[in-house]
CHARMM-style PDB file with segment names, atoms N, HN, CA, C and O in Angstrom:
ATOM      1  N   CYS     1      -9.618  12.131  12.990  1.00  0.00      PROA
ATOM      2  CA  CYS     1      -9.767  11.106  11.780  1.00  0.00      PROA
ATOM      3  C   CYS     1     -10.164  11.749  10.640  1.00  0.00      PROA
ATOM      4  O   CYS     1     -11.342  12.104  10.606  1.00  0.00      PROA
ATOM      5  N   GLN     2      -9.389  12.010   9.598  1.00  0.00      PROA
ATOM      6  HN  GLN     2      -8.432  11.722   9.626  1.00  0.00      PROA
ATOM      7  CA  GLN     2      -9.786  12.449   8.404  1.00  0.00      PROA
ATOM      8  C   GLN     2     -10.502  11.599   7.421  1.00  0.00      PROA
ATOM      9  O   GLN     2      -9.992  10.548   7.033  1.00  0.00      PROA
ATOM     10  N   HSD     3     -11.624  11.991   7.012  1.00  0.00      PROA
ATOM     11  HN  HSD     3     -12.038  12.844   7.327  1.00  0.00      PROA
ATOM     12  CA  HSD     3     -12.333  11.096   5.883  1.00  0.00      PROA
ATOM     13  C   HSD     3     -11.691  11.097   4.641  1.00  0.00      PROA
ATOM     14  O   HSD     3     -11.589  10.065   3.977  1.00  0.00      PROA
ATOM     15  N   TYR     4     -11.183  12.344   4.220  1.00  0.00      PROA
ATOM     16  HN  TYR     4     -11.266  13.182   4.759  1.00  0.00      PROA
ATOM     17  CA  TYR     4     -10.768  12.455   2.754  1.00  0.00      PROA
ATOM     18  C   TYR     4      -9.289  13.184   2.958  1.00  0.00      PROA
ATOM     19  O   TYR     4      -9.159  14.177   3.674  1.00  0.00      PROA
ATOM     20  N   LEU     5      -8.285  12.617   2.298  1.00  0.00      PROA
ATOM     21  HN  LEU     5      -8.391  11.810   1.716  1.00  0.00      PROA
ATOM     22  CA  LEU     5      -6.880  12.966   2.521  1.00  0.00      PROA
ATOM     23  C   LEU     5      -6.571  13.187   0.945  1.00  0.00      PROA
ATOM     24  O   LEU     5      -6.475  12.231   0.176  1.00  0.00      PROA
ATOM     25  N   ASN     6      -6.432  14.471   0.554  1.00  0.00      PROA
ATOM     26  HN  ASN     6      -6.510  15.248   1.179  1.00  0.00      PROA
ATOM     27  CA  ASN     6      -6.157  14.753  -0.853  1.00  0.00      PROA
ATOM     28  C   ASN     6      -4.893  15.739  -0.868  1.00  0.00      PROA
ATOM     29  O   ASN     6      -4.742  16.678  -0.087  1.00  0.00      PROA
ATOM     30  N   SER     7      -4.091  15.400  -1.797  1.00  0.00      PROA
ATOM     31  HN  SER     7      -4.214  14.637  -2.432  1.00  0.00      PROA
ATOM     32  CA  SER     7      -2.905  16.164  -2.176  1.00  0.00      PROA
ATOM     33  C   SER     7      -2.697  16.094  -3.608  1.00  0.00      PROA
ATOM     34  O   SER     7      -2.876  15.033  -4.206  1.00  0.00      PROA
ATOM     35  N   SER     8      -2.292  17.263  -4.258  1.00  0.00      PROA
ATOM     36  HN  SER     8      -2.146  18.124  -3.771  1.00  0.00      PROA
ATOM     37  CA  SER     8      -1.994  17.298  -5.542  1.00  0.00      PROA
ATOM     38  C   SER     8      -0.725  18.170  -5.820  1.00  0.00      PROA
ATOM     39  O   SER     8      -0.507  19.196  -5.176  1.00  0.00      PROA
ATOM     40  N   LYS     9      -0.001  17.771  -6.684  1.00  0.00      PROA
ATOM     41  HN  LYS     9      -0.178  16.937  -7.207  1.00  0.00      PROA
ATOM     42  CA  LYS     9       1.407  18.369  -6.973  1.00  0.00      PROA
ATOM     43  C   LYS     9       1.669  18.464  -8.521  1.00  0.00      PROA
ATOM     44  O   LYS     9       1.519  17.511  -9.287  1.00  0.00      PROA
ATOM     45  N   LEU    10       2.075  19.713  -8.890  1.00  0.00      PROA
ATOM     46  HN  LEU    10       2.197  20.486  -8.269  1.00  0.00      PROA
ATOM     47  CA  LEU    10       2.412  19.845 -10.393  1.00  0.00      PROA
ATOM     48  C   LEU    10       3.836  20.003 -10.348  1.00  0.00      PROA
ATOM     49  O   LEU    10       4.400  20.782  -9.579  1.00  0.00      PROA
ATOM     50  N   VAL    11       4.475  19.183 -11.263  1.00  0.00      PROA
ATOM     51  HN  VAL    11       4.017  18.551 -11.888  1.00  0.00      PROA
ATOM     52  CA  VAL    11       5.991  19.145 -11.363  1.00  0.00      PROA
ATOM     53  C   VAL    11       6.206  19.233 -12.950  1.00  0.00      PROA
ATOM     54  O   VAL    11       5.343  18.932 -13.774  1.00  0.00      PROA
ATOM     55  N   ILE    12       7.494  19.694 -13.246  1.00  0.00      PROA
ATOM     56  HN  ILE    12       8.195  19.939 -12.576  1.00  0.00      PROA
ATOM     57  CA  ILE    12       7.759  19.661 -14.652  1.00  0.00      PROA
ATOM     58  C   ILE    12       9.007  19.043 -14.834  1.00  0.00      PROA
ATOM     59  O   ILE    12      10.028  19.599 -14.429  1.00  0.00      PROA
ATOM     60  N   ILE    13       9.044  17.743 -15.507  1.00  0.00      PROA
ATOM     61  HN  ILE    13       8.215  17.291 -15.836  1.00  0.00      PROA
ATOM     62  CA  ILE    13       9.969  16.864 -15.629  1.00  0.00      PROA
ATOM     63  C   ILE    13      10.390  16.691 -17.254  1.00  0.00      PROA
ATOM     64  O   ILE    13       9.592  16.213 -18.060  1.00  0.00      PROA
ATOM     65  N   LYS    14      11.624  17.100 -17.602  1.00  0.00      PROA
ATOM     66  HN  LYS    14      12.273  17.488 -16.948  1.00  0.00      PROA
ATOM     67  CA  LYS    14      12.001  16.785 -18.979  1.00  0.00      PROA
ATOM     68  C   LYS    14      11.097  17.540 -19.864  1.00  0.00      PROA
ATOM     69  O   LYS    14      10.799  17.003 -20.931  1.00  0.00      PROA
ATOM     70  N   GLY    15      10.623  18.681 -19.595  1.00  0.00      PROA
ATOM     71  HN  GLY    15      10.865  19.117 -18.728  1.00  0.00      PROA
ATOM     72  CA  GLY    15       9.806  19.303 -20.570  1.00  0.00      PROA
ATOM     73  C   GLY    15       8.297  18.857 -20.592  1.00  0.00      PROA
ATOM     74  O   GLY    15       7.514  19.258 -21.454  1.00  0.00      PROA
ATOM     75  N   LYS    16       7.969  18.039 -19.627  1.00  0.00      PROA
ATOM     76  HN  LYS    16       8.605  17.714 -18.927  1.00  0.00      PROA
ATOM     77  CA  LYS    16       6.505  17.591 -19.437  1.00  0.00      PROA
ATOM     78  C   LYS    16       6.056  18.104 -18.135  1.00  0.00      PROA
ATOM     79  O   LYS    16       6.764  18.159 -17.130  1.00  0.00      PROA
ATOM     80  N   ILE    17       4.699  18.516 -18.232  1.00  0.00      PROA
ATOM     81  HN  ILE    17       4.123  18.471 -19.048  1.00  0.00      PROA
ATOM     82  CA  ILE    17       4.048  18.842 -17.026  1.00  0.00      PROA
ATOM     83  C   ILE    17       3.431  17.646 -16.476  1.00  0.00      PROA
ATOM     84  O   ILE    17       2.632  17.012 -17.165  1.00  0.00      PROA
ATOM     85  N   VAL    18       3.775  17.223 -15.116  1.00  0.00      PROA
ATOM     86  HN  VAL    18       4.424  17.738 -14.556  1.00  0.00      PROA
ATOM     87  CA  VAL    18       3.273  16.009 -14.620  1.00  0.00      PROA
ATOM     88  C   VAL    18       2.464  16.444 -13.322  1.00  0.00      PROA
ATOM     89  O   VAL    18       2.999  17.047 -12.393  1.00  0.00      PROA
ATOM     90  N   ALA    19       1.285  16.124 -13.345  1.00  0.00      PROA
ATOM     91  HN  ALA    19       0.850  15.634 -14.100  1.00  0.00      PROA
ATOM     92  CA  ALA    19       0.337  16.248 -12.223  1.00  0.00      PROA
ATOM     93  C   ALA    19       0.184  14.964 -11.454  1.00  0.00      PROA
ATOM     94  O   ALA    19      -0.238  13.936 -11.983  1.00  0.00      PROA
ATOM     95  N   VAL    20       0.566  15.057 -10.096  1.00  0.00      PROA
ATOM     96  HN  VAL    20       0.910  15.892  -9.666  1.00  0.00      PROA
ATOM     97  CA  VAL    20       0.368  13.681  -9.286  1.00  0.00      PROA
ATOM     98  C   VAL    20      -0.510  14.065  -8.228  1.00  0.00      PROA
ATOM     99  O   VAL    20      -0.276  14.962  -7.418  1.00  0.00      PROA
ATOM    100  N   ILE    21      -1.677  13.246  -8.274  1.00  0.00      PROA
ATOM    101  HN  ILE    21      -1.867  12.517  -8.932  1.00  0.00      PROA
ATOM    102  CA  ILE    21      -2.737  13.447  -7.316  1.00  0.00      PROA
ATOM    103  C   ILE    21      -2.959  12.210  -6.544  1.00  0.00      PROA
ATOM    104  O   ILE    21      -3.309  11.131  -7.020  1.00  0.00      PROA
ATOM    105  N   TYR    22      -2.681  12.519  -5.095  1.00  0.00      PROA
ATOM    106  HN  TYR    22      -2.396  13.396  -4.708  1.00  0.00      PROA
ATOM    107  CA  TYR    22      -2.900  11.394  -4.044  1.00  0.00      PROA
ATOM    108  C   TYR    22      -4.125  11.540  -3.372  1.00  0.00      PROA
ATOM    109  O   TYR    22      -4.388  12.619  -2.840  1.00  0.00      PROA
ATOM    110  N   ARG    23      -4.947  10.548  -3.324  1.00  0.00      PROA
ATOM    111  HN  ARG    23      -4.734   9.672  -3.756  1.00  0.00      PROA
ATOM    112  CA  ARG    23      -6.271  10.490  -2.700  1.00  0.00      PROA
ATOM    113  C   ARG    23      -6.529   9.400  -1.889  1.00  0.00      PROA
ATOM    114  O   ARG    23      -6.340   8.269  -2.338  1.00  0.00      PROA
ATOM    115  N   CYS    24      -6.966   9.581  -0.670  1.00  0.00      PROA
ATOM    116  HN  CYS    24      -7.120  10.500  -0.305  1.00  0.00      PROA
ATOM    117  CA  CYS    24      -7.480   8.676   0.347  1.00  0.00      PROA
ATOM    118  C   CYS    24      -8.890   8.764   0.605  1.00  0.00      PROA
ATOM    119  O   CYS    24      -9.274   9.884   0.943  1.00  0.00      PROA
ATOM    120  N   VAL    25      -9.842   7.767   0.521  1.00  0.00      PROA
ATOM    121  HN  VAL    25      -9.531   6.858   0.246  1.00  0.00      PROA
ATOM    122  CA  VAL    25     -11.083   7.898   0.615  1.00  0.00      PROA
ATOM    123  C   VAL    25     -11.450   6.827   1.706  1.00  0.00      PROA
ATOM    124  O   VAL    25     -11.022   5.688   1.522  1.00  0.00      PROA
ATOM    125  N   LYS    26     -12.210   7.089   2.838  1.00  0.00      PROA
ATOM    126  HN  LYS    26     -12.558   8.015   2.988  1.00  0.00      PROA
ATOM    127  CA  LYS    26     -12.555   6.263   3.834  1.00  0.00      PROA
ATOM    128  C   LYS    26     -13.943   5.596   3.426  1.00  0.00      PROA
ATOM    129  O   LYS    26     -15.012   6.196   3.315  1.00  0.00      PROA
ATOM    130  N   ARG    27     -13.732   4.328   3.239  1.00  0.00      PROA
ATOM    131  HN  ARG    27     -12.863   3.841   3.329  1.00  0.00      PROA
ATOM    132  CA  ARG    27     -14.915   3.587   2.836  1.00  0.00      PROA
ATOM    133  C   ARG    27     -15.883   2.987   3.819  1.00  0.00      PROA
ATOM    134  O   ARG    27     -16.768   2.221   3.437  1.00  0.00      PROA
ATOM    135  N   GLY    28     -15.702   3.375   5.274  1.00  0.00      PROA
ATOM    136  HN  GLY    28     -14.983   3.997   5.584  1.00  0.00      PROA
ATOM    137  CA  GLY    28     -16.485   2.743   6.143  1.00  0.00      PROA
ATOM    138  C   GLY    28     -15.676   1.709   7.067  1.00  0.00      PROA
ATOM    139  O   GLY    28     -14.647   1.225   6.596  1.00  0.00      PROA
ATOM    140  N   ALA    29     -16.008   1.417   8.106  1.00  0.00      PROA
ATOM    141  HN  ALA    29     -16.844   1.811   8.488  1.00  0.00      PROA
ATOM    142  CA  ALA    29     -15.337   0.384   9.113  1.00  0.00      PROA
ATOM    143  C   ALA    29     -14.966  -0.822   8.428  1.00  0.00      PROA
ATOM    144  O   ALA    29     -13.865  -1.351   8.586  1.00  0.00      PROA
ATOM    145  N   LYS    30     -15.913  -1.295   7.627  1.00  0.00      PROA
ATOM    146  HN  LYS    30     -16.807  -0.866   7.498  1.00  0.00      PROA
ATOM    147  CA  LYS    30     -15.802  -2.646   6.922  1.00  0.00      PROA
ATOM    148  C   LYS    30     -14.523  -2.668   6.000  1.00  0.00      PROA
ATOM    149  O   LYS    30     -13.610  -3.478   6.160  1.00  0.00      PROA
ATOM    150  N   ASN    31     -14.544  -1.793   5.114  1.00  0.00      PROA
ATOM    151  HN  ASN    31     -15.285  -1.135   4.984  1.00  0.00      PROA
ATOM    152  CA  ASN    31     -13.628  -1.721   3.932  1.00  0.00      PROA
ATOM    153  C   ASN    31     -12.429  -1.016   4.310  1.00  0.00      PROA
ATOM    154  O   ASN    31     -11.453  -1.264   3.602  1.00  0.00      PROA
ATOM    155  N   GLY    32     -12.270  -0.228   5.219  1.00  0.00      PROA
ATOM    156  HN  GLY    32     -13.063  -0.026   5.794  1.00  0.00      PROA
ATOM    157  CA  GLY    32     -11.019   0.440   5.499  1.00  0.00      PROA
ATOM    158  C   GLY    32     -10.887   1.639   4.741  1.00  0.00      PROA
ATOM    159  O   GLY    32     -11.913   2.227   4.399  1.00  0.00      PROA
ATOM    160  N   THR    33      -9.664   2.122   4.405  1.00  0.00      PROA
ATOM    161  HN  THR    33      -8.831   1.644   4.684  1.00  0.00      PROA
ATOM    162  CA  THR    33      -9.374   3.134   3.594  1.00  0.00      PROA
ATOM    163  C   THR    33      -8.905   2.734   2.307  1.00  0.00      PROA
ATOM    164  O   THR    33      -8.219   1.720   2.185  1.00  0.00      PROA
ATOM    165  N   PHE    34      -9.261   3.540   1.221  1.00  0.00      PROA
ATOM    166  HN  PHE    34      -9.818   4.364   1.320  1.00  0.00      PROA
ATOM    167  CA  PHE    34      -8.894   3.188  -0.122  1.00  0.00      PROA
ATOM    168  C   PHE    34      -8.015   4.314  -0.536  1.00  0.00      PROA
ATOM    169  O   PHE    34      -8.412   5.474  -0.430  1.00  0.00      PROA
ATOM    170  N   CYS    35      -6.793   4.013  -1.019  1.00  0.00      PROA
ATOM    171  HN  CYS    35      -6.470   3.071  -1.106  1.00  0.00      PROA
ATOM    172  CA  CYS    35      -5.770   5.070  -1.439  1.00  0.00      PROA
ATOM    173  C   CYS    35      -5.478   4.866  -2.966  1.00  0.00      PROA
ATOM    174  O   CYS    35      -5.349   3.730  -3.421  1.00  0.00      PROA
ATOM    175  N   PHE    36      -5.379   5.952  -3.726  1.00  0.00      PROA
ATOM    176  HN  PHE    36      -5.485   6.875  -3.356  1.00  0.00      PROA
ATOM    177  CA  PHE    36      -4.990   5.774  -4.987  1.00  0.00      PROA
ATOM    178  C   PHE    36      -4.223   6.942  -5.537  1.00  0.00      PROA
ATOM    179  O   PHE    36      -4.448   8.025  -4.997  1.00  0.00      PROA
ATOM    180  N   ILE    37      -3.414   6.906  -6.454  1.00  0.00      PROA
ATOM    181  HN  ILE    37      -3.231   6.026  -6.892  1.00  0.00      PROA
ATOM    182  CA  ILE    37      -2.571   7.762  -7.098  1.00  0.00      PROA
ATOM    183  C   ILE    37      -2.775   8.048  -8.651  1.00  0.00      PROA
ATOM    184  O   ILE    37      -2.550   7.181  -9.495  1.00  0.00      PROA
ATOM    185  N   LEU    38      -3.146   9.123  -8.913  1.00  0.00      PROA
ATOM    186  HN  LEU    38      -3.329   9.827  -8.227  1.00  0.00      PROA
ATOM    187  CA  LEU    38      -3.326   9.455 -10.304  1.00  0.00      PROA
ATOM    188  C   LEU    38      -2.126  10.303 -10.772  1.00  0.00      PROA
ATOM    189  O   LEU    38      -1.625  11.162 -10.047  1.00  0.00      PROA
ATOM    190  N   ILE    39      -1.655  10.004 -12.111  1.00  0.00      PROA
ATOM    191  HN  ILE    39      -2.062   9.306 -12.701  1.00  0.00      PROA
ATOM    192  CA  ILE    39      -0.589  10.674 -12.547  1.00  0.00      PROA
ATOM    193  C   ILE    39      -1.098  11.039 -14.009  1.00  0.00      PROA
ATOM    194  O   ILE    39      -1.687  10.216 -14.711  1.00  0.00      PROA
ATOM    195  N   PHE    40      -0.833  12.292 -14.396  1.00  0.00      PROA
ATOM    196  HN  PHE    40      -0.355  12.960 -13.826  1.00  0.00      PROA
ATOM    197  CA  PHE    40      -1.173  12.815 -15.683  1.00  0.00      PROA
ATOM    198  C   PHE    40       0.047  13.455 -16.041  1.00  0.00      PROA
ATOM    199  O   PHE    40       0.734  14.071 -15.227  1.00  0.00      PROA
ATOM    200  N   SER    41       0.383  13.295 -17.476  1.00  0.00      PROA
ATOM    201  HN  SER    41      -0.175  12.794 -18.138  1.00  0.00      PROA
ATOM    202  CA  SER    41       1.441  14.103 -17.870  1.00  0.00      PROA
ATOM    203  C   SER    41       1.112  14.620 -19.310  1.00  0.00      PROA
ATOM    204  O   SER    41       0.463  13.952 -20.115  1.00  0.00      PROA
ATOM    205  N   ARG    42       1.598  15.822 -19.558  1.00  0.00      PROA
ATOM    206  HN  ARG    42       2.125  16.365 -18.905  1.00  0.00      PROA
ATOM    207  CA  ARG    42       1.426  16.474 -20.837  1.00  0.00      PROA
ATOM    208  C   ARG    42       2.660  17.190 -21.316  1.00  0.00      PROA
ATOM    209  O   ARG    42       3.328  17.860 -20.530  1.00  0.00      PROA
ATOM    210  N   LYS    43       2.964  17.072 -22.526  1.00  0.00      PROA
ATOM    211  HN  LYS    43       2.421  16.527 -23.165  1.00  0.00      PROA
ATOM    212  CA  LYS    43       4.059  17.849 -23.114  1.00  0.00      PROA
ATOM    213  C   LYS    43       3.926  19.149 -23.090  1.00  0.00      PROA
ATOM    214  O   LYS    43       2.810  19.606 -23.336  1.00  0.00      PROA
ATOM    215  N   VAL    44       4.951  19.986 -22.810  1.00  0.00      PROA
ATOM    216  HN  VAL    44       5.858  19.615 -22.610  1.00  0.00      PROA
ATOM    217  CA  VAL    44       4.844  21.391 -22.830  1.00  0.00      PROA
ATOM    218  C   VAL    44       5.049  21.725 -24.298  1.00  0.00      PROA
ATOM    219  O   VAL    44       5.947  21.144 -24.906  1.00  0.00      PROA
ATOM    220  N   THR    45       4.266  22.637 -24.923  1.00  0.00      PROA
ATOM    221  HN  THR    45       3.536  23.109 -24.429  1.00  0.00      PROA
ATOM    222  CA  THR    45       4.379  22.953 -26.467  1.00  0.00      PROA
ATOM    223  C   THR    45       5.042  24.335 -26.497  1.00  0.00      PROA
ATOM    224  OT1 THR    45       5.278  24.883 -27.573  1.00  0.00      PROA
TER     225      THR     45
END
């Protein structure tokens, strides 16, 4: 059983750099696992 599952990916879409970060954090038996996705985008200059 993994406590932390992290993956991040950098992609370039239509001239923008997009970072997609997927994260799972185990909060204990009561709360279960909390997962969230962060997306950052920045224009390529």
